[in-house]
C-alpha positions in Angstrom: 14.1 44.5 -29.8 12.8 40.8 -30.6 9.4 40.1 -30.7 10.3 36.7 -29.1 12.5 34.6 -26.6 13.2 31.1 -26.5 12.3 29.3 -22.9 13.7 25.2 -22.8 12.7 22.9 -20.3 13.3 18.7 -20.4 11.4 18.2 -23.0 13.7 21.1 -25.8 13.0 24.9 -26.5 9.7 26.5 -27.4 9.6 30.3 -28.0 6.9 32.6 -26.5 6.4 36.5 -27.0 8.3 38.9 -25.6 5.7 40.5 -24.0 3.8 37.0 -21.9 4.2 36.3 -18.5 3.2 33.0 -18.9 6.5 30.8 -19.7 6.9 27.5 -21.5 5.4 25.0 -19.4 2.7 26.9 -19.1 3.1 26.9 -23.2 2.5 23.2 -23.6 0.0 23.2 -20.5 -2.3 25.7 -23.5 -1.2 23.0 -26.4 -2.2 19.5 -24.3 -5.4 20.7 -21.6 -8.0 22.0 -24.6 -10.9 20.7 -22.9 -12.8 22.6 -20.6 -11.9 26.0 -22.2 -11.8 27.8 -19.3 -8.4 28.6 -17.1 -8.5 26.9 -12.8 -11.4 28.6 -10.5 -10.0 32.2 -9.7 -10.4 31.7 -6.4 -8.4 29.0 -6.6 -5.5 30.8 -8.7 -5.7 33.7 -5.6 -5.2 31.0 -3.3 -2.0 30.9 -4.8 -0.8 33.4 -4.6 -1.0 33.2 -0.6 0.5 30.0 -0.6 3.4 31.3 -2.7 3.3 34.5 -0.5 4.3 32.4 2.9 6.8 30.3 1.3 8.8 33.1 0.5 8.2 34.6 3.2 9.7 31.5 5.2 12.2 30.8 3.3 13.5 34.8 3.6 13.6 34.2 7.5 15.7 31.3 6.7 18.0 33.7 4.9 16.9 32.1 1.3 16.9 35.1 -0.3 20.0 37.9 0.3 18.7 39.8 -1.7 15.5 42.6 -0.7 15.3 44.0 -3.6 14.5 40.6 -5.5 12.2 38.8 -2.8 10.8 41.7 -2.7 9.2 41.9 -6.0 7.8 38.1 -5.5 6.5 38.9 -2.2 4.7 42.3 -4.2 3.5 39.5 -7.0 2.7 37.9 -5.0 0.5 39.7 -3.5 -1.0 41.3 -6.6 -1.9 37.6 -7.6 -3.6 37.9 -4.1 -5.9 40.1 -4.6 -6.8 39.7 -8.0 -3.9 41.0 -10.7 -3.2 39.0 -12.8 -5.7 36.2 -13.3 -5.5 36.5 -17.5 -1.8 35.8 -17.7 -3.3 32.1 -16.5 -4.8 30.6 -18.6 -4.5 26.8 -17.6 -7.8 24.9 -18.5 -9.2 24.2 -15.2 -9.0 20.3 -16.1 -5.5 18.5 -17.5 -3.5 16.0 -16.6 -0.3 16.0 -13.8 -2.7 16.4 -10.1 -2.3 20.5 -11.1 0.8 20.6 -12.3 0.7 22.6 -15.0 -1.7 24.9 -12.6 1.3 25.4 -10.0 3.9 25.7 -12.5 2.0 28.8 -14.6 1.6 30.0 -11.1 5.0 30.4 -10.7 6.0 31.4 -14.2 3.8 34.4 -14.0 4.7 35.5 -11.1 8.5 34.9 -11.5 7.7 37.9 -15.0 5.7 39.6 -12.6 8.9 39.9 -10.5 11.1 40.5 -13.2 8.9 43.1 -14.4 8.8 45.2 -11.4 12.8 44.6 -11.0 13.1 46.3 -14.5 14.1 43.1 -16.1 13.1 41.5 -19.2 10.7 38.5 -19.1 12.8 34.9 -19.3 15.3 36.4 -17.1 15.0 33.2 -14.8 18.7 33.7 -13.7 17.5 36.7 -11.9 13.4 35.3 -11.0 13.8 31.9 -10.9 10.3 30.2 -11.5 11.3 26.8 -9.9 14.2 27.9 -7.9 12.7 30.6 -6.5 8.7 30.8 -6.2 8.6 26.8 -6.4 12.1 26.7 -3.9 10.8 23.4 -0.6 7.1 23.3 -2.8 5.1 20.3 -4.6 2.2 20.9 -7.0 1.8 18.4 -4.7 1.6 20.3 -1.5 1.0 23.9 -2.8 -2.3 22.7 -5.6 -4.3 21.1 -2.4 -3.6 24.3 0.4 -4.8 26.6 -2.2 -7.6 24.8 -2.8 -8.9 24.3 0.6 -7.5 28.0 0.5 -10.3 28.4 -2.1 -12.5 25.7 -0.8 -13.2 27.3 2.6 -13.7 31.5 0.7 -16.3 29.9 -1.2 -17.7 28.6 2.0 -18.4 31.8 3.9 -19.7 33.2 0.5 -22.2 30.8 0.0 -22.9 30.5 4.6 -24.1 33.8 4.1 -26.2 33.7 1.2 -27.7 30.4 2.9 -28.2 32.6 6.0 -29.7 35.1 3.6 -32.0 32.9 1.8 -33.2 31.9 5.7 -33.7 35.2 6.4 -36.4 36.0 3.6 -38.6 33.1 3.9 -38.6 33.3 7.8 -40.3 37.6 6.8 -42.3 35.1 4.8 -43.6 33.1 7.6 -44.3 35.8 9.6 -46.1 37.6 7.4 -48.2 34.5 6.5 -48.8 33.4 10.0 -53.1 33.7 10.1 -53.2 32.2 6.7 -54.5 29.1 7.3 -54.4 26.4 4.3 -54.6 22.8 3.1 -51.6 21.0 3.8 -51.3 17.9 1.6 -49.5 14.7 1.6 -48.8 12.4 -1.2 -50.2 15.2 -3.6 -54.1 14.8 -1.6 -55.5 17.0 0.9 -54.4 16.4 4.4 -54.8 18.8 7.0 -54.7 22.3 7.7 -51.6 24.4 7.9 -50.6 27.9 8.3 -48.8 29.4 4.9 -46.5 31.2 7.6 -45.8 27.5 9.4 -44.9 26.4 6.0 -42.6 28.9 5.3 -41.1 28.9 8.7 -40.1 25.0 7.9 -38.3 26.3 4.7 -36.4 29.0 7.1 -35.5 25.8 9.7 -34.1 23.0 6.2 -32.1 25.9 5.6 -30.9 26.6 8.7 -30.1 23.1 9.3 -28.1 22.9 5.7 -26.2 26.6 7.1 -25.5 24.7 10.5 -23.6 21.8 8.6 -21.7 24.5 6.4 -19.9 26.1 9.0 -19.3 23.2 11.3 -17.5 21.3 7.4 -15.3 24.4 7.2 -13.1 22.8 10.5 -12.4 20.0 7.9 -10.2 21.9 5.3 -8.2 24.1 7.7 -6.0 21.5 7.8 -3.4 21.5 5.3 -0.2 19.1 4.1 2.3 22.4 3.1 5.2 22.0 3.7 5.1 17.8 3.1 6.5 18.7 -0.3 6.1 15.5 -3.1 4.7 13.1 -0.4 3.9 14.3 2.5 7.5 13.1 3.7 9.1 17.2 3.4 11.5 15.8 0.9 14.2 19.4 -0.5 12.1 21.2 2.2 14.2 22.5 5.9 12.6 20.3 8.4 12.0 24.7 9.9 10.7 25.2 7.1 8.0 22.2 7.5 7.5 23.8 11.1 6.9 27.5 10.1 5.1 27.6 7.0 1.8 27.4 8.0 1.8 30.0 10.1 3.0 32.5 7.5 0.0 31.1 5.8 -2.4 31.4 8.6 -1.1 34.8 9.7 -1.4 35.9 5.6 -5.1 34.2 4.8 -6.3 35.3 9.0 -7.6 31.8 8.8 -7.4 28.9 11.5 -5.1 26.8 8.9 -2.9 24.2 10.6 -0.8 22.2 9.4 -1.5 18.1 9.1 -0.4 15.9 12.0 0.3 12.9 9.2 1.5 14.6 6.1 1.4 12.0 3.9 -1.3 10.9 4.9 -2.5 14.1 4.3 -1.6 14.3 1.1 -2.8 11.0 -0.2 -6.1 11.6 0.6 -8.7 13.8 -0.3 -11.6 12.3 1.4 -12.5 15.3 3.2 -13.9 17.0 -0.4 -16.3 14.2 -0.8 -17.4 15.0 3.1 -18.0 19.1 1.9 -19.2 17.8 -1.3 -21.3 15.7 -0.1 -22.9 18.9 2.2 -23.0 20.9 -0.6 -25.5 18.1 -2.3 -27.4 18.2 0.4 -28.3 21.5 0.7 -28.8 21.2 -3.0 -31.4 18.9 -2.5 -33.4 21.5 0.3 -33.5 23.9 -2.6 -34.6 21.2 -5.3 -37.5 20.2 -2.7 -38.2 24.2 -1.2 -38.4 25.2 -5.7 -40.8 22.1 -6.7 -43.2 23.3 -3.5 -43.4 26.8 -4.8 -44.0 25.8 -8.5 -46.6 23.9 -7.5 -48.0 26.6 -4.8 -48.5 28.6 -7.4 -49.4 26.4 -10.4 -51.9 27.8 -12.9 -53.0 30.1 -11.7 -56.5 29.2 -11.9 -56.3 25.9 -13.1 -54.4 24.7 -9.8 -53.5 25.7 -6.5 -53.0 29.7 -7.0 -52.3 29.3 -3.6 -49.1 31.8 -3.9 -47.9 34.1 -6.2 -44.5 34.5 -7.8 -43.1 37.8 -8.7 -43.7 38.1 -12.5 -40.3 37.7 -13.8 -41.1 37.3 -17.5 -43.1 36.7 -20.6 -43.3 32.5 -20.5 -44.2 32.1 -23.6 -43.8 32.4 -27.2 -47.0 31.7 -28.4 -49.5 31.6 -25.0 -50.5 34.7 -24.1 -50.9 35.9 -20.7 -48.8 33.3 -19.8 -46.0 33.3 -16.8 -43.9 31.1 -15.5 -42.1 30.4 -12.7 -38.2 30.6 -14.3 -36.8 31.6 -11.1 -37.4 28.1 -9.4 -37.1 26.4 -12.4 -33.1 28.2 -13.5 -32.6 27.1 -8.9 -33.7 23.3 -9.4 -31.1 23.5 -12.8 -28.5 25.1 -10.6 -28.4 22.7 -7.7 -28.7 19.0 -10.2 -25.4 20.4 -11.6 -24.1 20.6 -8.1 -25.3 16.8 -7.7 -23.9 16.0 -10.1 -20.5 17.8 -9.9 -20.0 16.0 -6.4 -20.3 12.6 -8.2 -17.7 13.4 -10.7 -15.6 15.0 -7.5 -16.2 11.4 -6.0 -15.2 9.3 -8.8 -12.2 12.1 -9.3 -11.2 10.9 -5.3 -11.8 7.6 -5.3 -9.3 7.9 -7.9 -6.5 8.2 -6.4 -3.9 6.3 -5.6 -0.7 5.8 -3.8 0.6 8.7 -2.5 -1.0 10.6 -4.5 -4.7 11.8 -6.7 -3.4 12.9 -9.8 -7.0 14.4 -10.8 -7.8 17.3 -8.0 -8.2 19.5 -10.8 -11.3 18.0 -11.4 -12.2 17.8 -7.7 -11.3 21.4 -7.4 -12.9 22.4 -10.4 -16.2 20.2 -9.2 -15.9 22.0 -5.9 -15.6 25.2 -6.5 -18.2 25.2 -9.2 -20.6 24.0 -7.0 -20.0 26.8 -4.4 -20.0 29.6 -7.0 -23.7 27.8 -8.0 -24.9 27.1 -4.8 -24.4 30.4 -4.0 -25.9 32.5 -6.8 -28.8 30.6 -6.7 -29.7 31.5 -3.1 -29.6 34.6 -4.2 -31.9 34.6 -6.7 -34.0 32.5 -5.1 -34.6 35.2 -2.5 -33.9 38.7 -4.4 -36.1 37.5 -7.2 -38.2 35.4 -5.5 -38.7 34.6 -2.2 -38.6 38.6 -1.6 -41.5 39.0 -3.5 -43.5 36.5 -2.7 -47.6 36.9 -2.2 -50.3 34.8 -1.0 -53.7 34.1 -2.5 -55.8 34.3 0.6 -58.9 34.3 -0.8 -57.5 30.9 -2.4 -56.3 29.2 0.2 -59.9 29.5 2.3 -61.6 28.7 -0.4 -59.7 25.4 -0.7 -60.1 25.2 3.5 -63.7 25.6 3.7 -64.6 23.2 0.6 -62.7 20.9 0.8 -62.3 17.2 2.9 -59.0 19.0 4.9 -60.9 21.2 7.1 -62.8 17.9 8.5 -59.3 16.4 10.3 -60.2 19.7 12.2 -62.7 18.3 13.3 -62.0 15.7 15.1 -62.0 17.3 18.8 -65.1 18.3 18.8 -66.5 15.1 16.5 -64.7 12.3 16.9 -63.1 9.8 14.2 -65.7 7.8 13.4 -68.3 10.8 13.1 -66.2 13.0 10.7 -65.5 9.9 8.4 -69.6 9.4 8.7 -69.9 13.5 7.5 -67.1 13.5 5.0 -69.1 10.2 3.3 -72.4 12.2 3.6 -71.1 16.1 2.6 -69.2 13.6 -0.7 -72.1 12.1 -2.1 -74.0 15.6 -1.8 -71.5 16.9 -3.8 -70.9 20.0 -1.0 -68.3 21.1 1.5 -67.9 19.6 4.8 -68.6 22.5 6.9 -72.4 23.1 5.0 -73.7 19.8 5.5 -72.1 19.5 9.2 -73.6 22.8 9.6 -77.0 21.5 8.3 -76.7 18.5 10.1 -76.5 21.0 13.4 -73.2 19.0 14.4 -71.9 22.6 14.6 -71.6 26.3 13.9 -70.3 28.5 12.2 -68.4 30.4 15.1 -67.2 26.1 16.0 -66.1 25.3 12.7 -63.8 29.1 11.9 -62.4 28.8 15.5 -61.7 24.7 14.4 -60.3 26.4 11.7 -58.5 29.4 12.9 -55.1 30.5 13.2 -54.6 30.0 16.1 -56.3 26.6 16.8 -54.4 25.3 13.6 -51.3 26.9 14.5 -51.2 25.2 18.2 -49.0 22.1 18.8 -51.5 19.5 19.1 -55.5 19.3 20.2 -57.7 20.6 23.4 -59.1 17.4 24.6 -62.2 17.0 23.8 -64.6 19.4 26.0 -61.1 21.4 26.8 -62.4 24.1 27.4 
């Protein structure tokens, strides 16, 4: 037996290894697109298995595949791909010209050759199982690729939503644990008013809750697919009954609430829904950057900084400074979030370059969106497990900042009034002592009154009591 086989396409003939499950279209794509050096996202490829299986089952019900053994072999190959088997055979670069045609054809070829294996026939025996006539029957790249992308994105969103919820709950646990710790709240990097550390943690949790709600809602936008529209949404070369049935099959296979677009031409032309979803991922990324910046600042020092929080030590921080431990987890998560924002810019640019009946740059859209989903899900996971769950508060430091800072002065407003507190602050600064000490020296309040005004109950209360109110 020969170690190679010969395949042909529009441009001529090429030799391939006999053992290769891919075909000539894949070979040309491997040669043409050595860009990222990474194949398409595995979830996109697994979603392609579902799309191809839906098409096969629909065509089978329409009587297009009378040979039972053949269609069963093809369906089994699709199911294997859905399960993540054979992904290594689909090595075409994630970035490619042709709106994803190379990925679609690579899937067709690998599924065809896997079906041939199951039938006991040699690779490349396309008279028995054809990548185009069988695996691509009544389909186009232009409806299968965006449909597979939507399925992959929905699955990625579900995982990301799960990770955001877990991170939110971790902050909610810290909200309870730190509810009794009063600290200085700051605006514009300056001491402002008192707050509890628990309330700060609760604010982070609420921001994440809002992000999670956004993610849950935007999944609805991805459920509308253009499968059945073939080349430009007119359903060219596909039977009308196939067009009406294929999405129903896909919905059953995936368990997702998918629906056929009412206007298949519009759904094939435009990819703006991916910009909308990516924009919400960017919003989540900004939340990550903000709260990670806060964690770094609140744990700064620890001796010469704020030092109100202690982050779990993860690794030695310096090759030259003994004892230094850096906030590496917030730093890593910040970088992931920045990269997700960069992916959003690339995705929006790619979507804006769509022209007439198709967007040729969907591979970049797919890469950017799916990478961001992965990045942010992992970022949530490591921030939760490696940082937030192990957060500790330096209660002594927090209390010292309260007693020695001017932020406590605001807590005295209900007791003394604005003008009197302003004057007290000036005298305390001139004397080089705390507001608490100066006020007690002047008999403006007792230590008990000061502690009541700066207690967790007083600080956590919504608003202030009226002067004289018990």
